[in-house]
C-alpha positions, 0 to 999 in steps of 0.5 A, spaced: 916 894 365 910 890 361 906 897 360 912 901 357 910 905 351 916 908 347 912 913 344 911 917 350 916 914 355 910 912 359 912 906 364 919 907 363 922 904 369 922 898 373 922 895 380 925 889 382 923 885 388 929 881 391 928 874 394 932 875 400 934 882 403 940 886 401 944 889 407 946 896 403 950 899 408 955 893 407 955 894 400 956 902 400 954 906 406 951 911 400 946 907 397 939 908 400 932 904 398 928 908 393 922 912 397 916 913 393 910 917 394 904 914 397 897 914 392 894 918 398 899 924 398 903 924 392 905 931 393 909 929 399 916 928 395 915 935 391 921 940 391 925 934 394 933 933 391 933 926 388 938 922 384 937 920 377 941 915 374 942 911 368 946 909 362 942 914 357 946 918 352 950 923 354 949 927 348 944 928 343 945 922 338 951 920 342 953 913 344 951 910 351 956 911 357 960 905 359 959 907 367 952 908 370 951 916 371 947 920 376 945 927 377 941 931 382 935 934 380 929 937 384 922 933 384 916 937 382 908 936 381 906 933 375 901 938 373 907 943 374 911 939 369 906 938 364 906 946 363 913 945 361 912 938 357 905 940 354 901 934 357 906 929 356 907 927 363 903 921 365 901 919 372 906 913 372 912 918 372 915 922 377 918 929 374 924 933 376 929 938 374 934 943 376 937 949 372 943 946 367 942 939 369 939 933 365 938 926 366 937 924 358 943 928 354 
């Protein structure tokens, strides 16, 4: 993302617009497009199970895995999340967690 900030992880995502449509059903019936909340109703996806995926380190200071990893977590409001992360959650972020699960280490 052109506005990525490594200090606070702001804009730590990327969206790609494809030149031609992809028939996801023919690729894998379990793959679905990402649904983002609208700016007029940002709470519409609070409390929703969501899949987070990536190639981040599995252990703190560890190496990156060779295969894409994923975990199911539940979304929450950014204000609720800021209580846990002491104001480190920005408007560009979607916050989620689940007990005993983590998407980064």
